[in-house]
matplotlib code that plots the C-alpha trace (Angstrom):
import matplotlib.pyplot as plt

x = [111.9, 108.7, 108.5, 104.8, 103.8, 101.6, 98.9, 98.6, 98.3, 95.6, 93.8, 93.9, 92.7, 89.9, 88.7, 88.5, 86.7, 84.2, 83.2, 83.1, 80.8, 78.2, 77.7, 74.6, 72.7, 73.9, 71.6, 74.6, 78.2, 80.8, 84.4, 86.2, 89.6, 90.9, 93.5, 94.1, 95.9, 97.0, 98.1, 99.8, 101.3, 103.7, 105.1, 108.5, 110.6, 114.1, 115.9, 119.2, 118.6, 122.2, 125.7, 128.6, 132.1, 133.2, 133.6, 130.0, 131.0, 128.4, 129.3, 127.7, 124.7, 121.9, 118.7, 119.7, 116.8, 118.0, 114.7, 111.4, 108.7, 106.3, 106.6, 104.0, 104.0, 101.8, 101.6, 99.6, 98.3, 96.2, 93.6, 91.2, 88.4, 85.4, 82.2, 78.7, 75.6, 73.1, 70.1, 71.5, 74.6, 77.9, 80.9, 84.0, 87.7, 90.3, 94.0, 96.2, 99.7, 101.3, 104.0, 106.9, 108.0, 107.5, 110.5, 111.7, 115.1, 117.0, 120.5, 122.8, 126.5, 128.6, 129.0, 132.7, 134.0, 131.2, 131.1, 127.8, 125.3, 121.9, 119.5, 116.8, 113.9, 112.0, 108.9, 108.6, 106.9, 103.7, 101.0, 97.5, 94.8, 91.5, 88.1, 85.4, 82.0, 79.5, 76.0, 74.2, 72.5, 70.5, 69.6, 73.1, 74.4, 76.1, 77.7, 79.5, 82.0, 84.7, 88.2, 90.1, 93.2, 97.0, 99.7, 102.8, 105.7, 109.5, 111.3, 114.9, 116.8, 120.2, 122.8, 125.0, 127.9, 128.2, 130.7, 128.1, 129.6, 127.0, 127.5, 124.4, 121.9, 119.0, 118.6, 115.2, 112.8, 109.1, 106.8, 103.0, 101.0, 97.3, 94.8, 91.5, 89.5, 86.2, 85.2, 82.4, 81.5, 79.6, 78.2, 79.3, 77.2, 76.7, 80.3, 82.2, 82.5, 84.4, 85.4, 87.2, 88.7, 90.5, 92.8, 95.0, 97.9, 100.0, 103.1, 104.6, 107.8, 110.9, 114.6, 117.7, 121.4, 124.3, 128.0, 130.3, 133.9, 135.1, 133.0, 134.5, 131.2, 127.5, 124.4, 120.9, 118.0, 114.2, 111.8, 108.2, 105.9, 102.2, 100.5, 97.3, 96.1, 93.5, 92.8, 90.8, 89.8, 88.1, 87.1, 85.6, 82.9, 81.4, 78.2, 78.7]
y = [96.7, 98.5, 102.3, 102.9, 106.4, 106.7, 108.6, 105.7, 103.2, 105.4, 105.5, 101.7, 101.3, 103.7, 101.7, 98.5, 100.3, 101.9, 98.6, 96.9, 99.6, 98.9, 95.3, 95.9, 97.2, 94.6, 92.3, 90.1, 89.6, 88.0, 86.7, 85.7, 84.9, 84.3, 84.6, 87.6, 87.7, 91.3, 92.9, 96.3, 99.1, 101.0, 104.4, 105.4, 108.5, 108.5, 111.8, 113.1, 116.2, 117.0, 115.7, 117.0, 116.2, 115.9, 119.7, 120.2, 121.5, 120.9, 118.4, 117.7, 115.5, 117.3, 117.1, 113.9, 111.4, 107.8, 106.1, 107.4, 105.0, 102.3, 98.6, 95.9, 93.1, 90.2, 89.1, 86.6, 87.7, 86.6, 88.6, 88.3, 90.5, 91.2, 92.9, 93.8, 94.2, 97.0, 96.3, 97.1, 98.8, 97.1, 98.2, 96.1, 96.0, 94.0, 93.1, 91.5, 90.9, 90.3, 87.7, 88.5, 92.0, 94.8, 96.1, 98.5, 99.1, 101.3, 101.7, 104.6, 105.5, 106.6, 110.4, 110.2, 107.0, 106.8, 103.1, 101.4, 101.1, 99.4, 101.5, 99.5, 100.2, 97.4, 97.1, 94.1, 92.9, 94.6, 94.7, 96.2, 97.4, 98.8, 100.2, 98.9, 100.5, 98.9, 98.7, 95.3, 95.2, 91.9, 89.8, 89.8, 88.2, 91.2, 94.3, 97.4, 98.8, 101.4, 100.9, 103.4, 102.2, 101.9, 100.1, 99.4, 98.1, 98.3, 100.2, 99.8, 101.8, 100.6, 101.4, 98.4, 98.0, 95.2, 93.5, 93.5, 96.4, 98.3, 102.1, 103.5, 101.9, 103.5, 100.5, 99.2, 102.0, 101.3, 104.0, 104.2, 104.7, 105.7, 103.5, 104.5, 102.1, 100.5, 96.8, 94.5, 91.3, 88.3, 85.4, 82.0, 79.7, 79.6, 80.0, 81.6, 85.1, 86.3, 89.9, 92.3, 95.6, 98.7, 100.5, 103.6, 104.1, 107.2, 107.2, 110.4, 111.5, 110.6, 111.3, 109.3, 110.0, 107.6, 108.0, 106.8, 107.2, 105.6, 107.9, 111.1, 112.1, 112.0, 111.8, 112.7, 111.3, 111.7, 108.9, 109.4, 106.4, 105.7, 102.6, 101.4, 97.9, 95.4, 92.8, 89.5, 87.6, 84.4, 84.2, 81.7, 83.4, 82.5, 84.1, 84.6]
z = [161.0, 160.6, 160.1, 160.2, 161.3, 164.5, 162.6, 160.1, 163.0, 164.5, 161.2, 160.9, 164.5, 163.8, 160.9, 163.0, 165.9, 163.6, 162.1, 165.5, 167.0, 164.3, 165.3, 167.5, 164.5, 162.1, 160.1, 159.3, 160.3, 158.2, 158.5, 155.3, 153.9, 150.4, 147.6, 145.4, 142.1, 141.4, 138.1, 138.8, 136.7, 139.0, 137.9, 139.3, 139.0, 140.5, 140.2, 141.7, 143.8, 144.9, 144.4, 146.6, 147.8, 151.4, 151.7, 150.6, 147.2, 144.5, 141.8, 138.4, 138.3, 140.1, 138.2, 136.4, 136.1, 136.7, 136.2, 134.8, 133.6, 134.4, 135.2, 135.0, 137.6, 138.6, 142.3, 144.3, 147.7, 150.7, 152.5, 155.4, 156.7, 158.8, 157.7, 159.0, 156.9, 157.9, 155.7, 152.3, 153.5, 154.3, 156.4, 156.5, 157.3, 155.6, 155.8, 153.3, 151.9, 148.6, 147.8, 145.5, 144.7, 142.2, 140.5, 137.7, 136.3, 133.7, 132.4, 133.3, 133.8, 136.8, 137.1, 137.5, 135.8, 133.2, 134.0, 132.9, 135.8, 136.3, 138.3, 140.1, 142.4, 144.2, 146.4, 148.6, 151.8, 150.8, 153.5, 153.1, 155.4, 154.1, 155.2, 152.7, 152.7, 150.3, 149.0, 148.3, 145.0, 144.8, 147.8, 149.4, 146.2, 144.5, 146.0, 145.0, 147.4, 147.9, 149.2, 151.4, 153.0, 153.3, 151.3, 153.4, 151.3, 151.7, 149.0, 148.0, 145.3, 144.1, 141.4, 140.5, 138.1, 135.5, 137.9, 140.7, 142.7, 144.7, 143.9, 145.7, 148.0, 149.8, 152.1, 152.9, 153.6, 154.6, 153.2, 153.7, 150.5, 150.4, 148.5, 146.9, 144.8, 143.7, 143.8, 142.7, 144.8, 143.4, 145.5, 144.2, 146.2, 150.0, 151.2, 148.4, 146.9, 143.8, 143.2, 140.9, 142.0, 140.7, 143.2, 142.8, 145.3, 145.8, 147.9, 149.5, 147.8, 149.8, 149.6, 150.6, 150.6, 150.0, 149.5, 146.6, 145.4, 148.6, 150.8, 149.3, 147.6, 148.5, 146.4, 147.4, 145.4, 145.3, 144.5, 143.3, 143.1, 142.3, 141.0, 139.3, 140.1, 139.0, 141.7, 141.4, 144.4, 145.6, 149.3, 151.7, 153.8, 157.2, 158.5, 162.2]

ax = plt.figure().add_subplot(projection="3d")
ax.plot(x, y, z, "-o")
ax.set_aspect("equal")
plt.show()
């Protein structure tokens, strides 16, 4: 089900071990969990790379762009994390997930029959893992921090006729995106923290191939994706 590269698992494990190894110098240790509304603008480009018949003869359609634009989505997520405070400096790790899905679609036509098609790309089952270094501004009450981590969603690209017939389907493909961002944390009493974040995520380009016209032809496509997000958060914090 999961197709997470070994180097990315090692990266996530390194984040956790780095934070854990600093505990002996910590002036404070914290565990927290919370909710996170997210507003995202995701840019997608879906382009046909190659179209060929069963004898590998090229057919028209290569270079055609099926979807190119941005889509705005709002999701609700959950997160949990652990952090240590070293005087004014903070080191933390966090994991989270988003509910719902992000999607974009456009209209097109079949290369052979010219039948109307709906091109759609969706992102779902979005998991997040971050390293979060920060600097406390005022008496542990406000903090600026950076975000370096991974976004691990499942992608699916489909072409569907008006009658609901599936012409092309990439299947569910899990791709690992890389996150960079900045955040601001504000204490709201003894046990609660509020926050606002900006995060940029870039996914590696990836290709997929599917058949159509009863399996006599194949089509290879390339998908390019990146996103900009504004996250809000409210968390319950325990000092351990």
